[in-house]
C-alpha positions as CSV (number, residue, x, y, z in Angstrom):
1,M,-14.0,10.5,-16.9
2,F,-16.7,8.3,-16.3
3,K,-17.0,5.3,-18.9
4,S,-20.3,5.5,-21.3
5,K,-23.8,3.9,-20.5
6,K,-22.8,1.0,-23.2
7,L,-19.7,-0.1,-21.0
8,L,-21.8,0.0,-18.0
9,V,-24.7,-2.7,-19.6
10,L,-22.0,-4.7,-20.4
11,L,-20.5,-4.8,-17.0
12,S,-24.2,-5.3,-15.5
13,M,-24.4,-8.3,-18.2
14,V,-21.6,-9.7,-16.8
15,L,-23.2,-9.7,-13.4
16,V,-25.7,-11.1,-14.0
17,F,-24.5,-14.7,-16.0
18,A,-22.0,-14.8,-13.0
19,L,-25.1,-14.4,-10.4
20,F,-26.2,-17.2,-13.0
21,A,-22.7,-19.6,-13.2
22,V,-22.7,-19.3,-9.5
23,G,-26.0,-19.7,-7.8
24,C,-25.7,-17.3,-5.9
25,S,-1.9,8.6,-10.0
26,Q,-1.1,11.8,-19.8
27,P,0.1,9.6,-23.0
28,A,2.9,8.1,-22.6
29,D,6.2,8.4,-24.5
30,T,6.7,5.2,-26.5
31,T,10.5,5.4,-26.7
32,P,12.7,3.9,-24.3
33,D,14.7,6.9,-22.9
34,G,18.2,7.6,-25.2
35,D,18.3,3.9,-26.5
36,T,18.1,3.0,-30.1
37,E,18.3,-0.5,-31.8
38,Q,22.1,-1.7,-32.8
39,P,22.8,-4.0,-35.6
40,A,23.3,-7.6,-34.9
41,G,26.8,-8.3,-33.4
42,D,26.5,-4.6,-32.1
43,V,24.4,-5.0,-29.6
44,T,24.3,-1.9,-26.8
45,V,23.0,-2.7,-23.3
46,K,20.4,-0.1,-22.0
47,D,21.8,1.6,-18.6
48,T,18.5,2.8,-17.9
49,L,15.5,0.6,-16.2
50,I,11.8,2.2,-17.4
51,V,9.7,1.3,-14.4
52,A,5.7,2.3,-14.2
53,Q,3.2,2.2,-11.9
54,G,-0.4,3.2,-11.8
55,G,0.1,6.6,-9.4
56,D,2.5,9.4,-8.6
57,P,4.5,9.4,-5.2
58,A,2.7,11.8,-2.9
59,S,6.4,12.4,-1.2
60,L,9.7,11.2,-1.0
61,D,10.1,11.9,2.3
62,P,9.4,8.7,4.3
63,H,7.6,11.2,7.1
64,A,5.1,12.5,5.1
65,T,3.2,10.0,3.3
66,N,2.0,6.4,3.5
67,D,1.2,5.4,0.3
68,Q,2.5,2.5,-2.4
69,P,3.9,4.6,-5.1
70,S,5.4,6.5,-2.2
71,A,7.3,3.7,-1.1
72,R,8.2,1.8,-4.1
73,V,10.5,4.8,-5.1
74,M,11.4,5.0,-1.7
75,K,13.0,1.9,-1.3
76,H,15.5,2.7,-3.5
77,I,17.3,5.9,-2.3
78,Y,16.9,4.8,1.5
79,N,17.9,1.8,4.2
80,T,16.1,1.0,7.1
81,L,18.5,-0.6,10.2
82,V,16.6,-4.3,9.4
83,T,14.9,-5.0,6.4
84,Q,12.2,-8.0,5.9
85,N,13.3,-10.1,2.8
86,Q,11.1,-12.0,0.2
87,Q,10.2,-14.6,3.1
88,M,9.0,-11.4,5.5
89,E,12.3,-12.9,7.6
90,V,14.0,-9.8,9.3
91,V,17.9,-9.5,8.5
92,P,20.5,-6.8,8.7
93,A,20.6,-3.3,6.8
94,L,21.9,-0.6,8.7
95,A,22.6,-2.4,11.8
96,E,24.8,-5.3,11.6
97,S,23.3,-6.9,14.3
98,W,21.1,-6.8,17.3
99,E,20.4,-8.1,21.1
100,V,17.7,-8.0,23.4
101,I,18.6,-6.1,26.6
102,D,15.0,-6.5,28.3
103,D,11.4,-6.5,27.4
104,L,11.8,-3.0,26.4
105,T,14.7,-2.6,25.0
106,Y,17.3,-3.6,22.0
107,E,20.6,-2.9,21.1
108,F,22.1,-2.4,17.4
109,K,25.1,-2.4,16.2
110,L,25.2,-0.4,13.2
111,R,27.2,-0.2,10.4
112,Q,30.6,1.6,9.9
113,D,31.0,1.8,6.2
114,V,27.8,3.9,4.9
115,K,27.9,7.5,3.5
116,F,24.6,9.4,2.7
117,H,24.7,10.3,-1.3
118,N,25.5,14.5,0.5
119,G,28.6,13.0,1.8
120,E,27.8,12.3,5.3
121,D,28.8,9.8,7.9
122,F,25.8,7.3,8.7
123,T,25.8,7.3,12.4
124,A,23.7,6.4,15.7
125,N,23.0,10.6,15.8
126,D,21.1,10.2,12.3
127,V,19.0,6.9,13.9
128,K,18.1,9.1,17.0
129,F,17.3,12.1,14.4
130,T,14.9,9.7,12.5
131,L,12.7,8.3,15.0
132,L,12.3,11.1,17.1
133,R,11.1,13.0,13.9
134,A,9.0,10.4,12.6
135,K,7.4,9.9,16.2
136,E,5.7,13.7,15.1
137,S,4.5,12.4,11.9
138,N,0.3,12.3,11.4
139,H,0.9,10.0,8.6
140,I,3.3,7.3,10.3
141,G,3.8,7.8,13.8
142,H,1.9,4.8,14.4
143,I,4.4,2.9,13.1
144,V,7.2,3.9,15.5
145,G,4.3,5.4,17.9
146,A,5.6,3.0,20.7
147,I,9.0,3.8,20.5
148,D,10.3,5.9,24.2
149,P,11.1,9.1,23.1
150,E,13.4,9.0,26.5
151,G,14.3,5.8,25.9
152,I,16.7,6.2,22.2
153,E,20.2,6.2,23.9
154,I,23.6,6.6,21.8
155,I,26.2,4.4,23.5
156,D,28.7,5.3,20.7
157,D,28.6,6.3,16.9
158,Y,27.7,2.8,16.0
159,T,25.7,1.8,18.8
160,I,22.4,2.6,19.7
161,R,19.8,1.0,22.1
162,I,15.9,1.7,21.1
163,S,13.3,1.5,24.3
164,T,9.7,0.9,23.8
165,E,7.1,3.3,26.4
166,K,5.6,-1.0,26.7
167,P,6.6,-4.3,25.3
168,F,5.9,-4.3,22.0
169,A,6.2,-7.5,20.0
170,P,6.5,-6.5,16.4
171,L,8.9,-3.6,16.8
172,L,11.6,-5.2,14.5
173,A,9.2,-5.6,11.5
174,H,8.1,-1.6,11.7
175,L,11.8,-0.8,11.8
176,S,12.0,-2.6,8.6
177,H,9.1,0.0,7.5
178,T,10.1,2.2,4.4
179,A,8.9,4.6,6.7
180,S,11.7,4.0,9.6
181,S,14.0,4.8,6.3
182,I,17.2,6.2,8.0
183,L,17.6,10.5,7.7
184,N,20.7,12.8,7.7
185,E,19.8,15.4,9.7
186,K,21.9,17.8,7.6
187,A,20.2,17.0,4.3
188,V,16.3,17.4,6.1
189,T,17.2,20.5,8.0
190,E,18.5,22.4,4.1
191,G,16.0,20.9,2.1
192,G,13.3,22.1,4.9
193,E,10.0,22.2,3.1
194,D,10.9,21.1,0.3
195,Y,12.8,17.9,1.5
196,G,10.4,15.8,0.1
197,Q,10.8,16.5,-3.6
198,N,14.2,16.4,-2.6
199,P,15.4,13.2,-1.0
200,V,19.3,11.9,0.6
201,G,19.6,8.5,1.8
202,T,22.1,6.0,1.7
203,G,20.3,3.5,-0.9
204,P,21.5,2.3,-4.1
205,F,20.0,5.0,-6.1
206,K,20.4,8.6,-6.0
207,F,17.2,11.1,-6.4
208,V,18.3,12.9,-9.3
209,N,15.0,14.9,-10.7
210,W,10.7,14.7,-10.2
211,V,8.6,15.8,-13.1
212,T,5.1,15.8,-11.3
213,G,2.9,13.1,-12.3
214,D,4.9,12.2,-15.3
215,S,8.2,10.3,-13.9
216,I,11.2,10.4,-11.1
217,E,14.9,9.9,-12.2
218,L,17.6,8.1,-9.9
219,E,20.8,7.1,-10.9
220,R,23.1,4.5,-9.0
221,Y,25.2,5.8,-5.6
222,D,28.4,4.2,-7.0
223,G,29.6,4.4,-3.2
224,Y,26.8,2.3,-2.1
225,H,27.6,0.0,1.1
226,D,26.6,-3.5,-0.2
227,G,28.6,-2.3,-3.8
228,P,27.1,-0.5,-7.0
229,A,23.4,-1.5,-8.2
230,K,23.6,-3.3,-11.6
231,M,21.8,-0.6,-13.3
232,A,23.4,3.0,-13.9
233,K,19.3,4.5,-13.8
234,V,16.5,4.2,-13.2
235,T,13.2,6.0,-13.8
236,F,10.1,5.2,-12.8
237,R,7.0,6.5,-14.7
238,A,3.3,7.4,-13.8
239,I,1.1,5.8,-16.1
240,V,-2.1,6.0,-14.1
241,E,-4.5,4.2,-17.0
242,N,-3.7,0.7,-17.0
243,T,-4.3,0.0,-20.9
244,T,-1.7,2.6,-21.3
245,R,0.6,1.2,-19.4
246,T,0.4,-2.4,-20.7
247,I,0.8,-0.8,-24.0
248,E,3.7,0.5,-23.2
249,L,5.3,-2.2,-21.9
250,E,4.4,-3.9,-25.2
251,T,5.6,-1.3,-27.2
252,G,9.6,-0.6,-25.0
253,G,8.6,2.2,-24.1
254,I,9.1,0.9,-20.1
255,D,10.6,-2.3,-19.1
256,I,8.6,-2.9,-16.1
257,A,4.9,-2.4,-15.7
258,Y,3.6,-2.8,-11.2
259,D,0.1,-4.3,-11.3
260,I,-0.7,-5.8,-14.2
261,Q,-4.8,-5.2,-14.7
262,P,-7.0,-8.7,-15.0
263,Q,-8.2,-7.7,-18.3
264,D,-4.5,-7.5,-19.0
265,V,-3.2,-10.7,-18.4
266,S,-3.8,-12.9,-20.9
267,R,-2.2,-10.3,-23.1
268,V,0.7,-10.0,-21.5
269,E,0.8,-13.7,-21.2
270,G,0.2,-14.3,-24.9
271,N,2.9,-11.7,-25.9
272,S,6.2,-14.1,-26.7
273,D,8.5,-10.3,-26.0
274,L,7.1,-10.1,-22.3
275,N,7.1,-12.5,-19.1
276,L,4.2,-12.4,-16.5
277,I,5.2,-12.3,-13.2
278,R,2.5,-13.4,-10.2
279,G,3.4,-14.1,-5.9
280,E,1.3,-13.7,-3.2
281,S,0.0,-10.2,-1.7
282,F,-0.3,-8.8,1.6
283,T,-3.3,-6.3,-0.2
284,T,-6.8,-6.5,1.0
285,G,-9.1,-3.8,-1.3
286,Y,-12.4,-2.6,0.8
287,I,-15.0,0.1,0.3
288,G,-15.5,2.4,3.4
289,F,-17.5,4.2,5.1
290,N,-17.3,7.6,7.0
291,A,-18.7,6.7,10.1
292,A,-18.6,9.8,11.7
293,K,-21.4,11.4,8.9
294,K,-24.8,10.6,9.3
295,P,-26.5,8.4,7.9
296,F,-23.2,6.1,7.7
297,D,-22.8,6.4,11.8
298,D,-25.9,4.4,12.5
299,V,-24.2,0.9,12.0
300,R,-27.6,-0.6,10.9
301,V,-27.5,1.7,7.3
302,R,-23.4,0.5,7.1
303,Q,-24.8,-3.2,7.7
304,A,-27.3,-2.8,5.3
305,I,-25.3,-1.5,2.4
306,N,-23.3,-4.8,3.0
307,Y,-26.3,-6.9,2.3
308,A,-26.9,-5.1,-0.7
309,I,-23.7,-4.9,-2.6
310,D,-22.7,-8.8,-4.1
311,I,-18.9,-8.4,-3.7
312,D,-18.9,-12.3,-4.8
313,S,-20.4,-11.9,-8.3
314,I,-18.4,-7.8,-8.5
315,V,-14.9,-9.9,-7.4
316,E,-15.9,-12.2,-10.5
317,A,-16.8,-9.3,-13.4
318,V,-14.0,-7.0,-12.4
319,F,-11.3,-9.2,-10.9
320,Q,-11.7,-12.0,-13.8
321,G,-9.6,-14.7,-11.7
322,V,-6.9,-12.2,-9.8
323,G,-6.9,-12.9,-6.3
324,T,-9.8,-13.9,-3.7
325,P,-12.6,-12.5,-2.2
326,A,-11.8,-10.7,1.2
327,K,-13.2,-12.8,4.3
328,G,-11.9,-10.1,6.6
329,P,-9.7,-7.1,7.0
330,L,-6.6,-9.2,7.1
331,G,-5.6,-11.5,3.5
332,P,-4.8,-15.1,4.3
333,N,-1.0,-15.3,4.4
334,V,-1.1,-12.4,7.5
335,W,-0.8,-14.3,10.9
336,A,-3.9,-13.9,12.9
337,S,-5.9,-13.2,10.3
338,H,-9.3,-14.6,11.3
339,Q,-10.6,-16.5,7.7
340,G,-13.9,-17.7,9.8
341,L,-15.5,-15.2,9.4
342,E,-19.2,-14.9,8.4
343,P,-19.6,-12.9,4.8
344,Y,-23.1,-11.2,5.2
345,G,-24.2,-12.6,1.8
346,Y,-26.7,-11.0,-1.1
347,N,-29.6,-10.4,0.7
348,V,-32.0,-7.1,-0.5
349,E,-34.6,-8.2,1.7
350,K,-32.5,-7.9,4.5
351,A,-30.8,-4.7,3.3
352,K,-34.1,-3.0,3.0
353,E,-35.3,-4.3,6.9
354,L,-32.6,-2.6,8.2
355,M,-33.0,0.6,6.2
356,A,-36.7,0.6,7.3
357,E,-35.4,-0.2,10.9
358,A,-33.0,3.0,10.6
359,G,-35.4,4.9,9.4
360,L,-34.2,5.1,5.9
361,A,-36.7,2.9,3.9
362,D,-37.0,6.0,1.4
363,G,-33.2,5.7,1.1
364,F,-30.6,8.7,0.4
365,K,-28.5,10.3,-1.5
366,T,-24.5,10.0,-1.3
367,T,-21.6,9.8,-3.0
368,I,-18.4,7.3,-3.3
369,W,-15.1,8.4,-3.8
370,T,-12.4,6.9,-6.1
371,N,-9.3,7.7,-7.6
372,E,-8.4,7.0,-11.3
373,N,-8.1,3.4,-10.9
374,Q,-10.2,1.5,-13.7
375,Q,-11.1,-1.4,-11.3
376,R,-12.2,1.2,-8.5
377,M,-13.7,3.1,-11.1
378,D,-15.8,-0.3,-12.4
379,I,-16.6,-1.3,-8.6
380,S,-17.8,2.2,-8.4
381,E,-20.3,2.3,-11.0
382,I,-21.5,-1.3,-10.2
383,I,-22.4,0.3,-6.0
384,Q,-24.0,2.7,-8.0
385,N,-26.5,0.5,-9.8
386,Q,-27.2,-2.1,-6.8
387,L,-27.6,0.5,-4.4
388,R,-30.6,1.8,-6.4
389,A,-32.4,-1.3,-5.2
390,I,-32.5,0.0,-1.6
391,N,-33.1,3.8,-2.8
392,I,-29.9,5.3,-2.3
393,D,-29.2,7.5,-4.9
394,V,-24.8,7.3,-4.9
395,E,-22.6,9.9,-6.9
396,V,-19.2,8.6,-8.2
397,K,-16.4,11.1,-7.7
398,V,-13.0,10.3,-9.5
399,M,-10.2,11.7,-8.2
400,E,-6.8,12.7,-8.7
401,W,-4.7,10.5,-6.3
402,G,-2.9,12.8,-4.1
403,A,-6.9,14.8,-3.8
404,Y,-8.0,12.0,-3.0
405,L,-5.8,10.8,0.0
406,D,-6.1,14.8,1.4
407,G,-10.1,14.4,1.0
408,T,-10.0,10.5,2.9
409,A,-7.8,12.2,5.2
410,A,-9.5,15.2,6.2
411,G,-12.9,13.2,6.6
412,E,-15.1,15.0,3.5
413,H,-16.0,12.0,1.5
414,D,-19.0,9.6,2.8
415,M,-18.0,6.4,0.5
416,F,-14.9,5.6,-1.0
417,I,-12.4,2.6,-2.2
418,L,-9.4,2.0,-1.2
419,G,-6.6,-0.6,-0.7
420,W,-4.1,-1.5,2.6
421,V,-0.9,-3.7,2.6
422,T,-0.2,-5.1,5.2
423,V,3.4,-4.2,4.7
424,T,4.9,-5.9,7.9
425,G,3.3,-9.1,7.7
426,D,2.1,-8.9,11.7
427,P,-1.6,-7.9,11.8
428,D,-1.1,-5.0,14.0
429,Y,0.5,-2.9,11.0
430,G,-3.4,-4.3,9.4
431,L,-5.5,-3.5,11.8
432,Y,-4.4,-0.6,14.3
433,A,-3.6,2.0,11.8
434,L,-7.4,1.1,10.0
435,F,-9.5,0.5,13.0
436,H,-7.8,2.3,16.4
437,S,-9.7,5.6,17.2
438,A,-6.1,7.3,17.8
439,Q,-5.7,6.7,14.3
440,H,-8.5,8.8,12.3
441,G,-7.4,10.4,8.7
442,A,-4.2,10.4,7.3
443,A,-2.8,7.5,9.7
444,G,-4.9,4.9,8.0
445,N,-8.4,4.9,9.7
446,R,-9.8,6.9,7.2
447,T,-13.3,5.5,8.3
448,F,-13.8,7.2,11.6
449,Y,-14.1,4.3,12.9
450,T,-14.8,4.1,16.8
451,N,-14.9,1.2,19.3
452,T,-13.5,1.5,22.9
453,R,-13.4,-2.5,22.8
454,V,-11.1,-2.5,19.7
455,D,-9.2,-0.3,21.0
456,E,-8.4,-2.3,24.4
457,L,-8.0,-5.3,21.9
458,L,-5.8,-3.6,19.2
459,D,-3.6,-2.1,22.5
460,S,-3.4,-5.3,24.3
461,A,-2.3,-7.0,21.4
462,R,0.6,-4.5,20.4
463,V,2.0,-5.2,24.5
464,E,1.4,-9.2,24.9
465,T,4.7,-10.9,23.3
466,D,2.5,-14.5,24.1
467,P,1.6,-15.3,20.3
468,S,-1.6,-17.4,21.5
469,M,-2.9,-14.4,23.9
470,R,-2.1,-11.5,21.0
471,E,-3.6,-14.3,18.2
472,K,-7.0,-13.8,20.2
473,F,-6.7,-10.2,20.9
474,Y,-7.0,-10.4,16.9
475,L,-9.6,-13.2,16.3
476,E,-11.5,-10.5,18.8
477,A,-11.1,-7.3,16.7
478,Q,-11.7,-8.6,13.8
479,E,-15.2,-10.3,15.0
480,I,-16.2,-6.5,16.1
481,I,-15.0,-4.7,12.7
482,R,-16.9,-7.8,11.2
483,N,-20.4,-6.7,12.9
484,D,-19.7,-2.6,12.6
485,A,-19.1,-3.1,9.4
486,P,-16.9,0.0,8.9
487,W,-15.8,-1.6,5.9
488,I,-17.3,-3.9,2.8
489,F,-14.7,-6.7,2.6
490,N,-13.5,-6.4,-1.2
491,N,-10.8,-8.8,-2.0
492,N,-7.4,-9.9,-1.6
493,G,-5.0,-8.8,-4.1
494,E,-2.0,-10.5,-6.2
495,N,1.4,-9.3,-7.3
496,I,1.1,-9.1,-10.7
497,D,3.8,-7.7,-12.7
498,G,4.9,-7.6,-16.5
499,L,8.4,-7.7,-17.8
500,R,10.0,-7.5,-21.1
501,K,11.3,-10.6,-22.2
502,N,15.1,-8.7,-21.7
503,V,15.2,-7.9,-17.8
504,K,16.6,-10.5,-15.3
505,G,17.0,-10.6,-11.5
506,Y,13.4,-8.9,-10.7
507,M,12.2,-10.8,-7.4
508,Q,8.5,-9.5,-5.9
509,H,8.0,-8.9,-2.4
510,P,5.1,-9.4,-0.7
511,A,4.3,-6.0,0.3
512,G,4.9,-4.8,-3.2
513,H,8.1,-2.3,-2.7
514,H,9.8,-4.4,-5.2
515,Y,13.8,-3.9,-5.1
516,L,15.5,-3.5,-8.1
517,Y,19.0,-3.5,-6.9
518,N,19.8,-7.2,-8.5
519,V,17.7,-6.2,-11.8
520,Y,19.6,-6.0,-15.3
521,F,19.2,-6.5,-19.4
522,E,20.3,-10.1,-21.2
């Protein structure tokens, strides 16, 4: 699984050059599904769009997971009450309108022309069932956690009032999240424990089949309330190896490749059969510590490792001009992001001092976990090499995506590499799940970090309706997080996707949940 020593040496040489210069989720089938070339003048337009991403979904039950590969598929099976367009404006979806009743309550008027894929009518009962079920989820409960379960009032079949226990400024943004996708009670009940493998929604595509680790097939739902999608079928393929994904795009085995990696950007740009699409992203990559385990429960150890890692050079060597080094837990395009945080900087002597203060001058042995993502594997090996300077012996463990999520949720790890997408564009989503002590584990806080003042600030910001006060709370919280160092801030990413030249109508979304409803072949 690990690369050869030769490649490690090459990466080290790149780092040396960078320091000098700046002064500081299986082999894929390459045959398009069911399509053959037609003679000129008798062209058959494909009816199946094949999209590849780097991991297999964990589940297609919106309440059973909160990972990107799953959300990208669920976006097409389900609808939410409201949604956020490419400009992050909240617009109608299953709710055709809404109004604020008081500081705690919204009233939603629901569309009356919507049916689930199983033929059931969509009504307010489905909304209430969904939200009550969501609140019980260990994975996504924080997204709808502000909702008062006693405050969900069905006025009639197509009118519902939703109240929060306290004022909650980002409620509409949270209701637009895929975790808030509306479910049908009958389908969920009949599906039982297997519902996540047999989902039923109101979206433009119906679930057909899932070959675990390989592909998910969807077909157009002709009864979709906004009219049928342009494509008859969409297949999502899981192609973990980045270069294989790019090769499949080049050879026509897939039509869209999500997350083109830096080393393949010029390759896609230079291919006359392909288009490269780049756009802003809400993603922040990070290296996390399990702050509940020794020696990472000592802030001096976490700070020492921050000083011992040359993040600027890692970002330059691994990401090759894609994105930017992260200055904090929120990207610069997220409101209330603290871009004035002081970087730790690369200072091995300071790192050694802190290790000595912690009684660990002789270092220790540890592990760093990553999934089968080439960039994260590269970063892990560079960290392994750099931490030898402060006598830390690091073993790199590369894990399958599902096992990786389960293990980090259970706190079995020491260090790990992951990313977070502030899907709603609101700082609550980018901070609360990751740093509040009530969110340890699967909900998002996989560092098991706890700070009472941070909890107070994040709680206060959730219920504050004055934007200037919310911003004040968030800025202070980010300063404390920077000093407590449960993370090494890594990079702010970009959405970079590759398309076959004949793919039209594709638009990226900053959250990475790109909507394929209007995509077609020319």
